[in-house]
C-alpha positions as CSV (number, residue, x, y, z in Angstrom):
1,M,100.0,140.4,-245.7
2,V,97.9,138.3,-248.1
3,L,94.8,139.9,-249.5
4,M,92.0,137.9,-251.0
5,G,88.8,138.7,-253.0
6,T,87.7,141.8,-255.0
7,A,88.1,144.1,-252.0
8,I,91.7,144.6,-253.2
9,A,90.8,147.2,-255.8
10,L,88.3,148.9,-253.6
11,A,90.3,149.1,-250.4
12,P,94.1,149.0,-250.8
13,A,94.6,150.0,-247.2
14,V,95.5,147.5,-244.4
15,V,92.9,144.7,-244.1
16,S,90.6,145.2,-241.2
17,P,89.1,142.5,-239.0
18,V,85.8,143.0,-240.8
19,S,87.1,142.6,-244.3
20,A,89.3,139.7,-243.1
21,S,86.1,137.7,-242.5
22,A,86.7,136.3,-245.9
23,F,89.1,134.0,-244.3
24,G,86.3,132.4,-242.2
25,P,85.9,132.0,-238.5
26,L,88.8,131.2,-236.2
27,P,89.3,127.4,-236.4
28,A,88.7,125.3,-233.3
29,C,91.7,124.1,-231.3
30,V,92.3,120.8,-232.9
31,Y,95.5,118.8,-232.7
32,D,97.2,118.2,-236.0
33,D,100.6,118.7,-237.8
34,V,100.0,121.1,-240.7
35,L,102.8,123.3,-241.9
36,T,101.9,127.0,-241.3
37,P,101.5,128.9,-244.6
38,R,103.9,131.7,-243.5
39,R,107.0,129.8,-242.6
40,E,109.8,131.7,-244.3
41,Y,112.4,133.3,-242.0
42,K,111.2,136.7,-243.1
43,D,107.7,135.8,-242.0
44,W,108.6,135.9,-238.3
45,A,105.8,138.4,-237.5
46,K,103.2,136.6,-239.6
47,S,103.7,132.9,-238.8
48,L,100.7,131.6,-237.0
49,L,101.5,128.7,-234.7
50,D,98.9,126.8,-232.6
51,T,97.9,123.2,-231.9
52,R,97.3,122.6,-235.6
53,L,99.8,124.8,-237.5
54,K,103.5,124.2,-237.1
55,L,107.1,124.9,-238.3
56,G,109.3,122.2,-239.8
57,K,112.1,120.4,-238.0
58,R,114.7,122.3,-239.9
59,Y,113.4,125.8,-239.2
60,A,116.2,127.5,-237.3
61,P,116.6,131.3,-237.8
62,P,120.1,132.3,-238.8
63,R,122.4,134.7,-236.8
64,L,120.7,134.3,-233.4
65,V,122.4,136.4,-230.7
66,P,122.4,136.1,-226.9
67,V,119.6,138.0,-225.1
68,T,122.3,139.4,-222.9
69,D,123.3,141.7,-225.8
70,S,120.4,143.8,-224.6
71,G,121.9,144.1,-221.2
72,I,119.2,141.8,-219.7
73,R,120.1,139.0,-217.3
74,G,119.2,135.5,-218.4
75,E,119.9,132.8,-220.9
76,G,119.0,132.1,-224.5
77,R,119.2,133.6,-228.0
78,V,116.9,135.7,-230.2
79,R,117.0,137.2,-233.6
80,P,119.1,140.4,-233.7
81,L,116.0,142.5,-234.6
82,V,114.6,141.9,-231.1
83,I,117.6,143.3,-229.2
84,D,117.0,147.1,-229.4
85,D,113.4,146.8,-228.1
86,L,114.3,144.2,-225.5
87,R,116.9,146.7,-224.2
88,A,114.3,149.4,-224.1
89,L,111.8,147.1,-222.3
90,R,114.5,146.2,-219.8
91,L,115.3,149.8,-219.1
92,A,111.6,150.8,-218.7
93,A,110.9,147.9,-216.4
94,R,113.9,148.9,-214.3
95,A,112.9,152.5,-214.2
96,A,109.4,151.4,-213.0
97,D,111.1,149.4,-210.2
98,H,110.0,146.1,-211.8
99,P,113.3,144.7,-213.2
100,I,113.0,141.7,-215.4
101,E,115.1,138.8,-216.8
102,V,114.7,136.1,-219.4
103,V,114.2,132.5,-218.5
104,S,113.7,131.1,-222.0
105,A,114.1,132.3,-225.6
106,Y,114.7,130.5,-228.8
107,R,114.1,126.7,-228.8
108,S,114.9,124.4,-231.7
109,F,112.5,121.7,-232.8
110,A,114.6,119.2,-230.9
111,K,114.7,121.3,-227.7
112,Q,111.0,121.7,-227.7
113,K,110.6,117.9,-228.1
114,T,112.6,117.5,-224.9
115,V,110.6,120.2,-223.1
116,F,107.3,118.6,-224.1
117,E,108.4,115.1,-223.1
118,Y,109.4,116.5,-219.7
119,W,105.9,117.7,-219.1
120,V,104.4,114.5,-220.4
121,D,106.5,112.5,-218.0
122,K,105.6,114.9,-215.1
123,F,101.8,115.3,-215.7
124,G,100.8,112.9,-218.5
125,Y,100.1,113.6,-222.1
126,E,96.5,115.0,-221.8
127,A,97.7,117.6,-219.2
128,A,100.9,118.4,-221.1
129,I,99.2,119.3,-224.4
130,K,97.1,122.0,-222.6
131,T,100.2,123.9,-221.4
132,S,103.1,122.9,-223.5
133,A,103.5,123.1,-227.3
134,R,104.4,119.9,-229.2
135,P,107.6,120.2,-231.2
136,G,107.2,122.5,-234.2
137,H,104.2,124.2,-232.7
138,S,106.1,126.4,-230.3
139,E,106.4,130.2,-230.9
140,H,109.9,129.9,-229.3
141,Q,111.1,128.3,-232.5
142,L,110.6,131.6,-234.3
143,G,113.5,133.2,-232.4
144,T,111.3,136.1,-231.4
145,T,109.5,134.8,-228.3
146,L,110.7,135.0,-224.7
147,D,109.6,133.9,-221.2
148,F,110.2,136.5,-218.6
149,T,110.4,136.6,-214.8
150,A,111.2,139.2,-212.1
151,K,114.9,139.8,-211.7
152,G,116.2,137.3,-209.2
153,G,112.9,135.6,-209.1
154,R,112.0,131.9,-209.5
155,D,110.6,130.4,-212.7
156,P,107.3,132.2,-213.3
157,W,105.3,129.0,-213.9
158,L,106.0,128.1,-210.3
159,S,103.9,131.0,-209.1
160,D,100.2,130.7,-208.5
161,D,99.7,133.5,-210.9
162,W,102.8,135.4,-212.1
163,G,100.6,137.8,-214.0
164,A,99.1,139.1,-210.7
165,T,102.5,139.9,-209.3
166,R,103.8,143.5,-209.5
167,T,106.2,142.6,-212.2
168,G,103.8,140.5,-214.1
169,T,101.1,143.2,-213.9
170,W,103.6,145.8,-215.2
171,M,104.5,143.5,-218.1
172,R,100.9,142.9,-219.1
173,K,100.2,146.6,-219.2
174,N,103.4,147.8,-220.8
175,A,105.3,145.2,-222.8
176,W,103.2,145.8,-226.0
177,K,104.6,149.4,-226.1
178,F,108.0,147.9,-226.8
179,G,106.8,145.3,-229.4
180,F,106.1,142.4,-227.1
181,V,102.6,140.8,-226.9
182,M,101.4,138.2,-224.4
183,S,100.4,135.2,-226.5
184,Y,98.2,133.4,-224.0
185,P,96.2,135.8,-221.8
186,K,93.9,134.8,-219.0
187,G,90.5,133.5,-219.9
188,E,91.3,133.2,-223.7
189,K,92.1,129.5,-224.0
190,K,89.3,129.0,-226.5
191,H,91.1,131.5,-228.8
192,T,94.7,130.7,-228.0
193,C,94.5,126.9,-227.6
194,Y,96.8,127.0,-224.6
195,S,96.4,127.7,-220.9
196,Y,97.2,131.1,-219.5
197,E,100.9,132.0,-219.6
198,P,101.5,135.6,-218.4
199,W,105.2,135.2,-218.8
200,H,105.2,134.3,-222.5
201,F,105.6,137.2,-224.9
202,R,106.1,137.2,-228.6
203,Y,107.9,140.1,-230.3
204,F,106.0,141.7,-233.3
205,G,107.7,145.1,-233.5
206,R,106.2,148.2,-232.0
207,D,103.7,149.1,-234.8
208,R,102.2,145.7,-235.2
209,A,102.1,145.1,-231.4
210,A,100.2,148.3,-231.0
211,R,97.7,147.2,-233.6
212,I,97.2,143.9,-231.9
213,H,96.8,145.5,-228.5
214,E,94.3,148.1,-229.8
215,S,92.3,145.3,-231.5
216,G,91.5,143.6,-228.2
217,L,92.2,140.3,-230.0
218,T,94.6,137.5,-229.0
219,T,97.6,137.1,-231.3
220,R,96.2,134.0,-232.8
221,Q,92.9,135.7,-233.6
222,W,94.7,138.7,-235.0
223,L,96.9,136.7,-237.3
224,W,94.0,134.6,-238.5
225,R,91.8,137.6,-239.3
226,H,94.6,139.1,-241.3
227,G,94.9,135.9,-243.4
228,Y,98.2,134.6,-242.1
229,G,96.7,131.2,-241.2
230,V,95.6,130.3,-244.7
231,G,97.5,129.5,-247.9
232,T,97.8,131.7,-251.0
C-alpha cells in the first residue's frame, strides 16, 4: 500500500476510503494505454487495470499451474497461491448443490488480443470495448482471475443473466468469503468501465476480499481509493 501526505505520522493504520480522498476522485472511463503503477508480479492484489491502465506485453506470471490442481473441472492456469482457496470454493459450492467449473483463467497479452479481435469481428469495435478488455487491460493477465460457470453448463455469457441463475446467485453471495470478488457487478459500469459480468471473479485473498466486500465498493473503486492507481 502507498500512503501519501502528512497523515502517515498521525494514522499509521490501514488507509480508509476517507483518508484516501487525497488520491482524488475515481477517474472517468477513458480509453488509453498507460502502464499501471503497481505492475510487479508481487503486486497481483494491487494492480489496477481498467480501460486506461494496463500491463505490458511481457507480463506473464511465473509458475502458473492448472486450475484442475484444485480439483475443479475446466481449463486454464492460475498462480499457485490461488489453488487452496479455489479448492475451498469448489467444495463449498458443491456442498450447497451449486457445483462450479472454470471456463477461462490466465490469458497472455497475445491471447487477449485474439479474444478482443474475435468480439470486434463479431459485434464491431464500439460494442466490443464495452464488454471485452483490450490486450494489456485484462485482469486475466494477472493470473488470479477466473470466469466460472455451473458444472456441465454452457458458457455463462450465453445466458440472459448468469448472475440470476441459482449458481450465479450463490457465487455472488459467497465467492468473496473464499477470496474471490466479482469485478464487474450489475449497475456499476460507471465505476467499473465494463458491462456486467457475473461470471468474472478476481482473487484477492480472503482478508482483502472481505474488506472490499464490506466497503460496498467495486474493486476498481477500492483499489483507486487505496492509492493503487497512482504513481509513487
